C-alpha positions in Angstrom: 123.5 158.9 156.8 126.7 157.2 157.9 127.3 153.6 157.1 126.2 150.8 159.4 128.2 147.6 159.4 126.5 144.5 158.2 124.7 142.6 161.0 125.1 145.3 163.6 123.2 144.1 166.6 120.9 146.2 168.8 117.6 145.6 170.5 114.1 146.9 171.1 113.9 148.8 174.4 111.9 147.0 177.1 113.3 144.5 179.6 111.5 142.5 182.3 113.9 143.6 185.1 113.5 146.1 187.9 117.1 146.9 188.7 118.0 149.8 186.4 121.8 149.5 186.9 121.8 145.8 186.2 119.6 146.3 183.1 121.9 149.0 181.8 125.0 146.8 182.4 123.3 144.0 180.5 122.6 146.3 177.5 126.2 147.6 177.6 127.7 144.1 177.7 125.5 142.2 175.3 124.9 145.0 172.8 128.5 146.2 172.8 128.3 147.7 169.3 125.0 149.6 169.8 123.7 149.5 173.4 120.5 151.1 174.4 118.8 152.5 177.5 116.5 149.9 179.0 112.8 150.5 179.4 111.6 148.9 182.6 107.7 148.6 182.5 107.6 146.5 185.6 108.7 149.5 187.7 105.2 151.0 187.4 102.6 152.8 185.4 104.7 155.7 184.2 107.4 153.4 182.9 105.0 151.7 180.5 104.8 152.2 176.7 102.8 155.5 176.4 103.0 157.0 179.9 106.8 157.0 179.8 106.7 159.6 177.0 103.7 161.6 178.2 105.6 163.8 180.6 105.1 167.5 179.7 102.2 166.9 177.4 99.3 169.3 178.1 96.3 167.9 180.0 97.9 164.5 180.6 96.4 162.8 183.6 98.3 160.1 185.5 95.8 158.3 187.8 97.8 155.8 189.8 94.8 154.9 192.0 92.9 153.7 188.9 96.1 152.6 187.1 95.0 154.8 184.2 96.4 157.5 182.0 94.4 159.8 179.8 94.0 163.3 178.4 91.5 165.6 180.0 90.0 167.4 177.0 87.1 169.0 178.8 86.6 172.7 178.9 89.0 175.3 177.5 92.5 173.8 176.9 93.6 176.6 174.6 96.0 178.1 177.1 97.8 174.9 177.8 98.2 174.1 174.1 99.4 177.6 173.4 102.1 177.3 176.1 103.1 173.9 174.5 103.4 175.4 171.0 105.4 178.3 172.3 107.9 175.9 173.8 107.8 173.8 170.6 108.5 176.8 168.3 111.3 178.1 170.6 113.1 174.8 170.2 112.0 173.5 166.7 111.5 176.5 164.5 113.5 175.7 161.4 114.8 179.2 161.1 115.0 180.6 164.6 114.7 177.5 166.9 117.3 176.9 169.6 117.2 173.1 169.2 116.9 172.8 173.0 114.1 170.3 173.6 114.5 170.1 177.3 111.0 171.4 177.8 109.9 167.9 176.9 112.7 166.1 178.8 112.0 162.6 180.3 112.7 162.7 184.0 114.2 159.9 186.0 110.8 159.2 187.6 109.6 158.2 184.2 112.7 156.4 182.9 115.1 155.1 185.5 116.8 152.9 182.9 117.7 156.0 180.8 119.5 157.6 183.7 121.2 154.4 184.8 122.5 153.9 181.3 123.7 157.5 181.1 125.5 157.1 184.4 127.1 153.9 183.2 128.3 155.5 180.0 129.9 158.4 181.9 131.6 155.9 184.3 133.0 154.0 181.3 134.0 157.2 179.5 132.2 155.6 176.6 133.2 156.4 173.0 130.9 154.1 171.0 130.2 153.8 167.3 126.5 153.6 168.0 124.0 154.1 170.8 120.3 153.5 170.6 117.4 155.6 172.0 113.7 155.1 171.4 110.2 156.5 171.8 106.7 155.3 171.3 105.8 156.4 167.8 103.2 159.1 167.3 100.6 156.8 165.6 100.7 154.1 168.4 100.6 156.8 171.1 97.6 158.5 169.6 95.9 155.2 168.9 96.5 153.9 172.4 95.7 156.9 174.6 92.2 158.0 175.3 90.5 161.1 176.6 88.5 161.2 179.9 85.5 159.5 178.2 87.6 156.7 176.8 87.6 158.0 173.2 90.8 157.5 171.2 92.8 160.7 171.4 93.7 160.2 167.8 90.3 161.6 166.8 91.0 164.9 168.5 93.0 166.7 165.9 94.4 169.3 168.2 95.8 166.7 170.6 97.0 164.4 167.9 99.1 167.2 166.4 100.5 168.1 169.8 101.4 164.4 170.4 103.4 164.3 167.1 105.3 167.4 168.0 105.9 166.3 171.6 107.3 162.9 170.5 109.6 164.7 168.0 110.9 166.9 170.8 111.5 163.9 173.1 113.4 162.2 170.3 115.7 165.2 169.8 116.2 165.5 173.6 117.3 161.9 173.8 119.6 162.2 170.8 121.3 165.2 172.2 121.7 163.6 175.6 123.5 160.6 174.2 125.5 162.1 171.4 128.5 162.7 173.6 128.9 159.0 174.0 128.7 157.8 170.4 129.6 158.7 166.8 126.1 158.1 165.8 122.7 157.8 167.6 120.0 155.4 166.4 116.5 156.7 167.3 113.7 154.1 166.9 110.0 154.9 166.9 108.0 151.9 168.2 104.8 151.5 166.3 103.0 148.3 167.4 99.6 149.8 166.6 100.4 149.8 162.9 100.0 146.0 162.9 96.3 146.7 162.7 96.6 149.2 159.8 94.2 148.3 157.1 91.9 146.2 159.4 88.5 147.1 160.6 89.9 148.1 163.9 91.5 151.2 162.4 89.4 151.6 159.3 89.6 155.4 159.8 93.4 155.5 159.4 94.5 157.0 156.1 97.8 156.3 154.5 98.7 160.0 154.0 98.0 160.8 157.6 100.2 157.9 158.9 103.0 158.9 156.5 102.7 162.5 157.6 102.8 161.8 161.3 105.8 159.5 161.0 107.6 161.8 158.5 107.4 164.8 160.9 109.2 162.8 163.7 111.7 161.3 161.3 112.5 164.7 160.0 113.1 165.9 163.6 115.4 163.0 164.2 117.4 163.9 161.1 117.8 167.5 162.4 120.3 166.2 164.9 122.0 164.0 162.3 120.7 160.8 163.9 119.5 157.6 162.2 115.8 157.2 162.3 114.4 153.7 162.7 110.7 152.6 162.9 109.9 149.3 164.6 106.7 147.4 164.1 106.4 144.0 165.8 103.9 142.4 163.5 102.8 142.5 159.9 102.0 145.9 158.3 102.2 147.7 155.0 106.0 148.2 155.1 106.1 150.6 152.2 104.4 153.2 154.5 107.4 153.2 156.9 109.8 153.5 154.0 107.7 156.3 152.4 107.9 158.1 155.7 111.6 158.5 155.3 112.9 156.1 157.9 116.5 155.0 157.5 115.9 151.7 159.2 112.9 149.4 159.1 112.7 147.1 162.2 110.4 144.1 162.1 109.7 140.7 163.6 111.6 138.5 161.2 111.1 135.4 163.3 107.4 135.3 162.5 106.9 137.8 159.6 110.1 137.8 157.6 108.2 136.7 154.5 106.1 139.8 154.5 108.9 142.2 153.8 109.4 140.4 150.4 105.9 141.5 149.4 107.3 145.0 149.0 110.4 144.6 146.8 110.2 148.0 145.1 109.9 149.8 148.5 112.9 147.8 149.8 114.9 148.8 146.7 114.0 152.4 147.4 115.2 152.0 151.0 118.5 150.4 150.0 119.0 153.0 147.3 119.1 155.8 149.9 121.5 153.7 152.1 118.7 152.5 154.4 118.6 149.2 156.3 116.4 146.4 157.3 116.6 145.4 161.0 115.7 141.7 161.0 114.2 140.9 164.4 115.2 137.3 164.0 115.8 136.4 167.7 112.3 135.5 169.1 111.0 137.2 172.2 108.7 134.4 173.2 109.2 130.9 174.7 110.5 129.9 171.2 113.9 131.3 172.3 114.3 128.1 174.3 114.7 126.1 171.1 117.0 128.5 169.3 120.8 129.2 169.2 122.9 131.5 167.0 123.5 128.9 164.4 119.9 127.9 163.9 118.9 131.6 163.6 121.7 132.4 161.2 120.5 129.5 159.0 116.9 130.8 159.2 117.9 134.3 158.4 119.8 133.3 155.3 116.7 131.6 154.0 114.7 134.8 154.6 117.4 136.8 152.8 117.3 134.4 149.9 113.5 134.8 149.8 113.9 138.5 149.5 116.7 138.1 146.9 114.3 136.0 144.8 112.2 139.2 144.4 115.0 140.8 142.3 117.2 142.3 145.0 120.9 141.4 145.0 121.7 139.2 147.9 124.9 141.0 148.8 123.1 144.3 148.8 120.6 142.8 151.3 123.4 141.5 153.5 125.2 144.8 153.4 122.1 146.6 154.5 121.0 144.2 157.3 120.9 144.9 161.1 119.8 142.3 163.6 117.6 142.6 166.7 115.3 140.6 168.8 111.8 140.4 167.3 110.4 142.8 169.9 111.1 144.0 173.4 111.7 141.5 176.2 109.6 143.3 178.8 106.9 140.6 179.2 109.3 137.6 179.2 110.6 135.5 182.1 114.0 136.7 183.3 115.9 133.6 182.1 114.3 133.8 178.7 115.1 137.5 178.3 118.7 136.8 179.3 118.8 134.1 176.6 117.7 136.6 174.0 120.6 138.9 174.9 123.0 136.0 175.1 122.1 135.0 171.5 122.0 138.5 170.1 125.5 139.0 171.5 126.9 136.0 169.6 124.8 136.2 166.4 126.7 139.0 164.5 130.0 137.0 164.5 128.1 133.8 163.4 126.5 135.7 160.5 129.6 137.4 159.4 131.5 134.2 159.3 128.6 132.5 157.4 128.7 135.3 154.8 132.4 135.7 154.7 132.4 139.3 156.1 135.7 140.4 157.7 
């Protein structure tokens, strides 16, 4: 994994805007070191968290009349799954695979921000150090989507395995699409459902299964020499994400920074393999109205000190820190979302000055 500079700034994907070109421009300007393609959920059903990545999955139903998406598992679905696995093996077989994951491409109908961002990078003849892409993680996808009878698709082992492999292909397709514009691609898996890991809601979730699902996609991301991040916007068992092989752990550090310090041994393991913490220190709530780069830099140093108190060298933490907003801005008011990006644009310089980084 190539080195990431201390306090590199990027973001989580969603934005509240409906103009893809303007959203892409905002990303390019405010996240100049590691811009991303904007997810625009207010454009409609298929641009929302799970449907956006459902294209090409067997038996996926998009019911716009009912504003519902689900998997139709009734009857014999063996042919559709066989066709999917044939395409998967053609692309992903470790010995004979072509690496071409376009069978699971995301079309412009499902991700207008992705194509607006690609167009902008072409116009700019971009040669960036980093660019960020993202997908809904396999756990959250399987724990959010239902079948026709409103049962969690997670409980259908055939479809759960297909989802993991489809997400892996979609990640590789994105990485390959944006590699011409950057020296390194960051690929994040968004796993909000893992905030409920260990609770009665998901009592059926086993640690080995979660690690295995995440690891399979992380390994696929690594096949294209990209950096694998996992984002969870609340508290979870952070060692799971580290054990899954992620290079970068992204979390809501504005509300939950103290929780990462509960796993010092796992964090040491992450740093030992040149992994990073992405501190989501910029709030994506109305709390942004009371913050500025200096206040957030002061707060982040306190949280870094708290982690250092667990036996991790402070300079090591600083050297392995990335900054982001705490989550996506898709549900925010426009002015508040812009404030998030204004602050994240300024925060790296404030932090580097605070810690004496040239």
